[in-house]
C-alpha positions as a Markdown table, in Angstrom:
| # | Residue | x | y | z |
|---|---|---|---|---|
| 1 | Met | 124.3 | 113.8 | 124.2 |
| 2 | Lys | 121.2 | 112.1 | 122.8 |
| 3 | His | 118.3 | 114.2 | 121.8 |
| 4 | Ser | 114.8 | 112.7 | 122.0 |
| 5 | Phe | 111.7 | 113.7 | 120.2 |
| 6 | Lys | 108.2 | 112.4 | 119.4 |
| 7 | Val | 106.7 | 111.6 | 116.0 |
| 8 | Leu | 103.0 | 111.1 | 115.4 |
| 9 | Leu | 102.1 | 109.3 | 112.2 |
| 10 | Ser | 98.4 | 109.4 | 111.2 |
| 11 | Met | 96.6 | 108.3 | 108.0 |
| 12 | Lys | 93.2 | 109.0 | 106.6 |
| 13 | Lys | 91.4 | 107.7 | 103.5 |
| 14 | Glu | 90.8 | 110.3 | 100.8 |
| 15 | Pro | 88.8 | 112.1 | 99.6 |
| 16 | Gly | 87.0 | 113.2 | 102.7 |
| 17 | Gly | 89.5 | 112.2 | 105.4 |
| 18 | Gln | 87.7 | 109.0 | 106.3 |
| 19 | Pro | 89.1 | 107.3 | 109.4 |
| 20 | Leu | 91.1 | 104.0 | 109.3 |
| 21 | Phe | 90.9 | 101.0 | 111.5 |
| 22 | Tyr | 93.4 | 98.6 | 113.0 |
| 23 | Lys | 93.2 | 95.2 | 114.6 |
| 24 | Thr | 95.4 | 93.6 | 117.3 |
| 25 | Asp | 96.9 | 90.3 | 116.0 |
| 26 | Gly | 98.9 | 89.5 | 119.1 |
| 27 | Gln | 101.9 | 87.4 | 118.4 |
| 28 | Arg | 100.7 | 85.8 | 115.1 |
| 29 | Phe | 102.8 | 88.2 | 112.9 |
| 30 | Lys | 106.0 | 90.3 | 113.3 |
| 31 | Arg | 104.0 | 93.2 | 114.7 |
| 32 | Glu | 101.2 | 93.1 | 117.2 |
| 33 | Lys | 98.9 | 95.6 | 115.4 |
| 34 | Thr | 97.7 | 95.7 | 111.7 |
| 35 | Ile | 96.4 | 98.8 | 110.0 |
| 36 | Lys | 93.6 | 98.1 | 107.4 |
| 37 | Leu | 93.7 | 99.7 | 104.0 |
| 38 | Asn | 91.9 | 99.2 | 100.7 |
| 39 | Ser | 93.6 | 98.6 | 97.4 |
| 40 | Lys | 93.4 | 101.1 | 94.6 |
| 41 | Cys | 92.6 | 104.0 | 97.0 |
| 42 | Gln | 94.3 | 107.3 | 98.0 |
| 43 | Tyr | 95.4 | 108.1 | 101.5 |
| 44 | Arg | 96.8 | 111.1 | 103.3 |
| 45 | Met | 99.7 | 110.6 | 105.7 |
| 46 | Asp | 100.4 | 113.3 | 108.3 |
| 47 | Leu | 103.6 | 113.5 | 110.4 |
| 48 | Ser | 104.1 | 115.8 | 113.4 |
| 49 | Phe | 107.3 | 116.3 | 115.4 |
| 50 | Thr | 107.7 | 117.6 | 118.9 |
| 51 | Pro | 110.0 | 119.5 | 119.3 |
| 52 | Pro | 110.1 | 120.6 | 115.6 |
| 53 | Arg | 112.1 | 118.7 | 113.0 |
| 54 | Gly | 112.8 | 119.5 | 109.4 |
| 55 | Val | 111.9 | 116.8 | 106.8 |
| 56 | Glu | 113.9 | 116.4 | 103.7 |
| 57 | Ser | 112.0 | 113.5 | 102.2 |
| 58 | Val | 109.5 | 110.7 | 102.9 |
| 59 | Asn | 109.7 | 107.4 | 101.2 |
| 60 | Phe | 106.7 | 105.1 | 101.5 |
| 61 | Asn | 107.1 | 101.4 | 100.4 |
| 62 | Gly | 109.9 | 102.3 | 98.1 |
| 63 | Gly | 108.3 | 105.4 | 96.5 |
| 64 | Leu | 109.2 | 109.0 | 97.2 |
| 65 | Leu | 106.2 | 111.0 | 98.4 |
| 66 | Glu | 105.7 | 114.7 | 97.7 |
| 67 | Val | 105.7 | 116.2 | 101.2 |
| 68 | Arg | 104.7 | 119.7 | 102.3 |
| 69 | Glu | 105.2 | 121.5 | 105.6 |
| 70 | Val | 101.8 | 122.4 | 107.0 |
| 71 | Thr | 102.9 | 124.2 | 110.2 |
| 72 | Arg | 105.9 | 125.0 | 112.3 |
| 73 | Asp | 106.4 | 126.9 | 115.5 |
| 74 | Ser | 108.8 | 126.7 | 118.5 |
| 75 | Thr | 107.1 | 123.6 | 119.9 |
| 76 | Ala | 106.2 | 121.4 | 116.9 |
| 77 | Ser | 106.3 | 120.9 | 113.1 |
| 78 | Ala | 103.8 | 119.1 | 110.9 |
| 79 | Tyr | 103.9 | 117.6 | 107.4 |
| 80 | Ser | 101.4 | 116.1 | 105.0 |
| 81 | Ser | 101.7 | 113.8 | 102.0 |
| 82 | Phe | 99.6 | 111.5 | 99.9 |
| 83 | Phe | 100.1 | 107.9 | 98.8 |
| 84 | His | 98.1 | 105.5 | 96.6 |
| 85 | Thr | 97.6 | 101.8 | 97.0 |
| 86 | Gln | 97.3 | 101.0 | 93.2 |
| 87 | Asp | 100.2 | 98.5 | 93.5 |
| 88 | Phe | 98.8 | 96.9 | 96.7 |
| 89 | Asp | 97.0 | 93.6 | 95.9 |
| 90 | Pro | 94.5 | 92.4 | 98.6 |
| 91 | Thr | 96.4 | 90.6 | 101.3 |
| 92 | Lys | 95.7 | 86.9 | 101.5 |
| 93 | Lys | 94.0 | 85.5 | 104.5 |
| 94 | Gly | 96.5 | 84.8 | 107.3 |
| 95 | Gln | 99.1 | 87.2 | 105.8 |
| 96 | Arg | 100.3 | 90.7 | 106.5 |
| 97 | Arg | 102.3 | 93.3 | 104.5 |
| 98 | Glu | 105.2 | 95.2 | 106.2 |
| 99 | Val | 105.7 | 98.7 | 104.7 |
| 100 | Cys | 108.7 | 100.9 | 105.4 |
| 101 | Val | 108.2 | 104.6 | 105.9 |
| 102 | Leu | 111.7 | 106.1 | 105.6 |
| 103 | Ile | 111.9 | 109.8 | 106.7 |
| 104 | Thr | 115.1 | 111.7 | 106.1 |
| 105 | Leu | 115.3 | 114.4 | 108.7 |
| 106 | Lys | 117.4 | 117.6 | 108.3 |
| 107 | Asp | 120.4 | 117.4 | 110.7 |
| 108 | Ala | 119.4 | 114.1 | 112.2 |
| 109 | Gly | 119.6 | 111.4 | 109.4 |
| 110 | Asp | 117.2 | 108.6 | 108.6 |
| 111 | Leu | 114.2 | 107.5 | 110.7 |
| 112 | Arg | 112.9 | 104.1 | 109.6 |
| 113 | Leu | 109.3 | 103.3 | 110.6 |
| 114 | Thr | 107.8 | 99.9 | 109.8 |
| 115 | Ile | 104.0 | 99.5 | 109.8 |
| 116 | Gln | 102.0 | 96.3 | 109.3 |
| 117 | Leu | 99.1 | 96.5 | 106.9 |
| 118 | Lys | 96.3 | 94.3 | 105.6 |
| 119 | Cys | 95.0 | 95.4 | 102.3 |
| 120 | Tyr | 91.4 | 94.6 | 101.3 |
| 121 | Asp | 89.7 | 94.9 | 97.9 |
| 122 | Lys | 88.7 | 98.5 | 97.1 |
| 123 | Asp | 85.0 | 97.7 | 97.7 |
| 124 | Asn | 85.4 | 95.5 | 100.8 |
| 125 | Val | 84.6 | 98.0 | 103.5 |
| 126 | Gln | 82.8 | 95.4 | 105.6 |
| 127 | His | 86.3 | 94.2 | 106.7 |
| 128 | Ser | 88.4 | 97.3 | 106.3 |
| 129 | Glu | 86.1 | 99.5 | 108.4 |
| 130 | Trp | 85.9 | 97.2 | 111.3 |
| 131 | Gly | 88.1 | 97.1 | 114.4 |
| 132 | Ser | 89.7 | 99.7 | 116.6 |
| 133 | Asn | 89.7 | 103.3 | 115.4 |
| 134 | Phe | 93.1 | 104.3 | 114.2 |
| 135 | His | 94.1 | 107.8 | 115.2 |
| 136 | Cys | 97.9 | 107.7 | 115.1 |
| 137 | Ile | 101.0 | 105.9 | 116.0 |
| 138 | Glu | 103.2 | 107.8 | 118.5 |
| 139 | Tyr | 106.9 | 107.1 | 118.2 |
| 140 | Leu | 109.4 | 108.1 | 120.9 |
| 141 | Cys | 112.7 | 108.6 | 119.0 |
| 142 | Glu | 116.3 | 109.3 | 119.9 |
| 143 | Glu | 119.1 | 110.7 | 117.7 |
| 144 | Leu | 122.0 | 108.3 | 117.8 |
| 145 | Ala | 125.7 | 109.3 | 118.2 |
| 146 | Asp | 126.0 | 108.5 | 114.5 |
| 147 | Pro | 124.4 | 111.6 | 113.0 |
| 148 | Ser | 122.9 | 109.7 | 110.1 |
| 149 | Ala | 120.4 | 107.6 | 112.1 |
| 150 | Val | 117.5 | 107.8 | 114.5 |
| 151 | Glu | 116.3 | 105.0 | 116.8 |
| 152 | Val | 112.7 | 104.3 | 117.7 |
| 153 | Val | 112.6 | 103.7 | 121.4 |
| 154 | Lys | 108.8 | 103.2 | 121.9 |
| 155 | Glu | 105.8 | 102.7 | 119.6 |
| 156 | Thr | 102.3 | 103.4 | 120.8 |
| 157 | Phe | 99.0 | 103.1 | 118.9 |
| 158 | Arg | 96.4 | 105.7 | 119.7 |
């Protein structure tokens, strides 16, 4: 029997929790939507799971993040972590960067999320703070019969 659950992934620029923006690129790249970041900046990434799930680890673009459980009750669980874009050079015009967020869940295996980013110079807020307001990406997921993997069934930007 497959178990389904929802994951919300949100990101904010730190310090101060400044909102991020995204743009719709259509079919020009592998993904339809691109989240805008600045190089050499710190970001907070929040993950929430409905119904609750336990997180063993979160890997962002090949680096293990320190993740802490923020809340948990009978209906949901939430986690928070930070990442830095010191190794992200500004993305060239007409290009995008795909980043893997690999979440290892207790008792469910690995959940692999791919997000498409465009990284601007640290001081280039004219372009990075333009577009649609990025609140979160909602993923509808299903545990596979193979207990070491989870499948993303649907991805929705909010």
